[in-house]
N, C-alpha and C positions, 0 to 999 in steps of 0.2 A: 505492501499500500504507500502511496505517494504522500507525503506531507505536501501542501497546499502553503509553500514558502513568499516570502518578500510578495505581499501582495501582488501576486502573477493568477491571469487567468488560468481554471482550473484543467486547462487544454492545453498547456504552454509547454508540455514535453512534445508534443505534436506540431505545433505553431510556434515557430522558432523565434520570427521577429517580430515587433509590439505591435500591437495593434495601433493602426494612428489616431491621433487626439482627438482629430472630429467623428470620429466614428466609434471613439470609445463615449465623446459625448452623446448622440443619438445613439446608442445602443444601452447605454445602459437606462435602467429600468427601476432601480434602488429607489426613487424620487417618490415612482407611481406603490409600487409592489409591499414597498415596507409596511404598506396596511396592513398585510395578508401575513404578520411572522406570528400573531398567536396560531392560526390555521396553521402554516407551515409548520410549529413546533409539534402542536397535537397530533395532525398526523404522521409525520416521523417517529414522535415517541411511540404511536401504535403498531407504527410500521417495525420496528425493531424490537417491538415486543411479539409483533408478527414472527420474526425471522428469528427469534429466540425458542417458541413455541414448536416451527417446525426442523429446529435443531440447527437452527444455518448460522447461527452465531453462540456463544456462552453468556450462560448468566452474568458472568462475571463482565463483559462487554456489552448485554443489553443494559445491566446496572450504570456502567459509567457512562454512556450514551445520554441516558434518561436523567441522569443527574445532572448533563453536562447543559442537555436541551433545556433545563427545567431553570438553570442558575442562565443561561442566557434571554431566558423568557421576563426574569426580574430584572436582569441589567437593562433592557428594549422598555420595561414599565417603567422602570425609577430612570429612564432616562440617560444611563450611565453605559450605553451601547455604543461604540465607532463605526458608524455604515463607512463602508470604504468603497467609494464611486468605481475603482476599477475590478471590483470584484462583481459588477454588472447587476445584479440583483437580490434580492432578499433570500434567495435558497444558499446563493454562494458566500455571502455575508456569515448568514448560520453557520455553515459548515467548516467557514475559514473558524470563525471565533469557538468549534468545537475541536479543530485542532490544537488551537491554542490552551485549552482546558484539560482537554482529555488525553493528547498525544496523537500517536497512528493509527489507536483502535477508533478514532471521529471515521475514517474510510469506511467503514463496514454501514456508515450508516444508508449509504446511499445504492447497497445491496439488491438486486433484485426490483431497480425502479429507474426511473429516467425525472428528469427534467419537465420533461413532455407533460406524464401523468402526475406527477408532483405538483405542478403547479394549476392546474385542470382542477387537483383534489384539493388544493385548497380554495380554489375560486369559487366552486361548489359549496363548501364548509360556507364560505364568508357569506354568499349570495342567500343561501339559505337564511342565514342568523338575519342578514339584512333586508331579508323579502319579510321576514316576520315580523323584524320592526316598521315599517312603512303599511303592513295591516295593523300595528300597534294604533299606531296614527290616524289614520283614515277610521281607526274608528274613536278616536277623540275628537275627529272633526264632525263624524257622522251624529253623535252625540248634542255637541254644542250648535248645529246645523236643528237641530231634533228641540233642543233647549231652545232656540228662538222662535223657532216655529211653535212651541205650545204657549209663547207668548201672545201671538198673533194670530188665533183660528180665525177671532171676531175684526180682524183687520182687513176691509175692504181694498183692493185696488184694482188698477185694469191689468187683464192678460194682454199680451202682444203678437199680435202675426205682424211680418214686416215694421214691425217696430211700432205698427204704429194700434190704439187702443180696438182690443177685439170684442171683449166680456169680461164683465167683471170677476174675478176670482179671491178666493181665499188667500192673504199674503202668504200663512203659514203652506198655505198649497205650493204656492211656490216656490215655497221655500225645500219643501220636503222633494221636489223635484230632482234637489242636487243630491240629496240621501239616495233615490237612487244612482244616479250616477256615479258617486263614489263606492255605493255598494258593487255597482258591476265592475268599478276597476278593484276590491278588493276583493272579487272572485277572480277577477286573472289574476293577480298575484298569488292568492291559494292557488290556482293550477297549475302556476309555474312550479310552485316545490314540488308535483310530482315527478318534473323532467331534472331537481337536483335531487333524487335520491339512489340514482345511478353510481355507484363507484370506480372512478376510475385507474386508484391506484393500482398498482399493479401491470397498467397494459404497459410500462414502462417506456422506450420511444418508439414504437410503432407495430411492435411483430408479438410481443408479450416477452417474456422470462423462462430461462432454463432452469432458474428455482424450484424448488420445490413450495412458492408458496401459497397461502390458503388465505385467498382474495374475500372467501367469506365473513373470513376472521374481522379483517380489518373495515367490512362493509357494518358488520357489527356492533364494532367499535367503534366507528366515527359516526354511527348513526343513519348509512346506509341501508337502503329495502334489499338490494342485492348489487351485484359487480357489473359492470357493463360488457358487453356481448363479444363485441369485435374491437380489439384494442388498435385496429388503422382509424375506425371511425372514433374511438376515445378519444386520439391526442388530436384529434382534425376537427372536432364536434362543438362549434360555439351557437348551435340554434337555442340553449338557452338565454346565452346573453340576448341573443335577439329579442327571445322573450320576454325579456326585463328589461332592455331598452322599448321594447313597442309596447309594455302595460305601464312604462314611465310617459310614456308621449300621450297616449291615451288620456291618464290620470292629469296631465297637465293642460290637455286640450278644455279638460273640466274645471278645474282649478282658473283657467282661462277665461271661459265664461262666465261665469261667475266675476271673476275682477270687471269684465269689463260689462257687464250688465250693473253692478255697484260704481262702476267710472262715470257710465252715464248717468245713472240715476241719482247720484250724486253733484251732479251737474247742475248749474244755476235755471236751465231748461227745465228739466226733471221737478231735482227737490225733494226726490223721493224718501230719500237718508239723510241722514249726516252721520259726518264719521268724525269720533272723538278727536282731540288734540297726539294721543296714542300714534296714532297710526296716518297721521299726516303729516307733511310738513308745510316751510315757509318758501317767499319768493326773497334773491336779493335786493331787488329792484319794487315790488310793488308788497307794499305792507300790508294788504287786503286779503293776499291770499291763503287758502288754507288747501294745496294739493294733495292729490292721493297718491302719489308717490310710491306706497305699499303695493297699490294694487295693479300701476303700470309693472309696476317690477315682475307681479305673477304673470304678468301677462307678455312683458317682451321675452321671461327666460323659457319659454315655449317653447319657442325657437330652437332653444341650443337643445333642448330634448332632443328636438326633430333631427337637427345635426347629427346627433350621435347615433342614432340609429339608424338614419341615411350614411353615414360613416361605416357602421358595423357591416352593412349589407350590400354596400359596395368593395369593403376588403375579401368577401366572401363568397362574390358573386361568379368572379374569375377562377378561385384557388383549388389547385391538382390536391388529392389526397397524398401525404397528409399532413405534417407538421411544418410552417414556414414562418419567420419571423414577421412577416405581414399580423401576426397572429396577438402577438402582442402589446397591442393597440386596446385591444378589446377591455383590457381592465382600467383603463386611463378613462375610456368611455364610461366605462359601467359606475364608476367611483364618482365622475364627476355628474352621470344623472341620477345617481343615490344623492349626491350632499344636495343636489338640486331639489328633485321631487321632498326630500326631508323639510329642508330651510322653505320650501312654500310651503308645505300644509301647513308649518308652526307657522309660520306669516299668515296664512289664511283663520286660524284657530284666535289668534288676537287681530284680525281684523273683525271676525265675528263676535268678539266680546266686547268690541269699540262702535260700535252702531248701533243707532235707534231708528226708525222708520218716522217719518211726517206722517202720518196717521190722515189727518187732516187733510194733508196736500194727496195722498194715495188716495181718498172717497171721492175729493174734485174732481181729481183728472179721470177715475171710474167713472164718473159721470159725463166725461166729456166723450163725442164720437160716438152715440146712439149706443152704447154699448148693452144694453139689451134689445136689441132689432134681433135677435136672432131668436130670443125671448118668444119675442111680438109672431113670427112667423110659427112656430111651434106652438102656440096656446091658439092660432087659428086653427092649424091640424085639427090639432086635439076636441075644442067645443063647435067646429064650423063643418065638420066630415070633410073637408077642400086636400086636395094633393099639396103637398110640400110647397111643388114647385109654381101654384097657384098665391098660395100662402105667401112668399116669396114674393112675388108679384103686389101683391096690394103693399107687403109691408115694405115696397121700396118706393112706393109711393106714398105713403105716407112720411118715410125718411125722408123723400126730395122736398115733401111739401113744410115738415120742419127745419129744412137745413135753409129752404128760400126763405122763412121767415125769422130764421137764428134765434130757434131757440131749442131744448133740448125738446126729449121726447116727451119728460116727465110732467112739460108745462105744456101739453096739448089738452086740448078740453074733448069731453067726449062728443060736441056739437063736430067739432073741426075732423075729428077721429069716422065719424060718421059720413059724413060729404062724400068720403074717400072708401070708406065699407059701413053703408046702411046695416050690415046686420050684427054688428060690433055690440057690444052694451060696455055697461060700467064698471065691470069685473076687469075689463081689459087695462084700465088704468093702474089695476095691481101689479101686475105684467113688470113696468118700469121700476119699479123699485127695485134698488142693487142687492137688497141685501135679497130679497125673495127669489132673485135670479139666482144668486149664488144656494141660496139652499134647495133650489130646485134640482139643483144638479147629482142628482143621487145616483147613477149608475156608478157601480164600481171603478174606483179609482178617478172619480169626479171631485170637484171643488166642493163641492156642499159642505159647510160645516159639521157638516152629521157624521160624515166620512172622513174629514180630515181627521176627527179627534180619533177614529178607529186604526188609522192611519199611524197616528203618533202614539197611541197605546200596545198598537202589533212594534212597529220599530222597535221602543224601548223595550219590550219586552224578549225580540229577539238579542238583543245589544246585552242582554246582563249578560 
């Protein structure tokens, strides 16, 4: 076994000349993959325990390596570890330090494995933990949305299509639409966990190994369900990376959509919500400004998550089997997307704790734009045995008349309504009431106050 001396690359007995300085700079990934140190040490400890179990190394060597690896983990945690850029990555940095601590026996740690299967094992364990972390943040986000919805069941606002007033809805119902979105995000992340349960360790460089290793043992110890089936696919597979980046991208879309709505609603033109001082910034020149910069940050960062996904898709699209240096970029893209989605969710939670709806303005706006027109058409269908298209035509004439007089539907008199449709009676006036409109939407998933209360109860029960 050859000790790695003088900060040389592990392959220095084969490659005689020093790597060019520019390639050293771009080839080193230690700044990125040092985040994997816990996973790398965890997998290495399980690997050497398996080597001992299979009688490939002695009890003494196993104990010496495990002791050395635990010491290294403590050094890194306590920030007493010196990361060396000449050693390229976290795996070689840890191995080099292991040589310094336990001597030549450190060389046994790499028996029956390659950096190719080692890094994917570390990466999958890290992604598994990080995915569960994101699911936890999404749970907290869901709870704060439900809490806001619970306070606003009876708050009436205009529902929009094409950003035009469409029909009156409960503000709580509007908020709960985002609960559905973030629940789908959560399900995507949960589904991804399934593809992170196959153990790459033991696939080695690409062909497997001639040592009598036990991949089922390492799978159990590292909490994988089973070993991967094909060693070539194992070291070249990055589908699990695409799954994660895609899930982050979709979740970012949902965060961006909410951010965009709040930016619009917070504008002076809409004035539907107010943001507290905790989540706005000022202007360097205009003293009156309270800018929704946090929301704009969320909207802007979404493009970054798309870029990371597209970068990984592009890297993989023409890559032959099996391992290539191109794949080294996967970790930077994933770490960047993870950090971004984590920060975005936490920022959104903070925003949702620090806004208030302008209930009076919401109601006023819901009463503009003839938002109860559909209710009128539906009422005519149900009470006068007319087909919907005929009722639609009658309602259109009534809306046109109100618009020509520059009045709201609830300001029309029965006399004026009868001029357009003589069959109408006094009951029709109740249809123009915004609360009645909302209460009538009792179909499952609709905006009626009764439905919304039931959905909040259902969400709270399921999120326990």
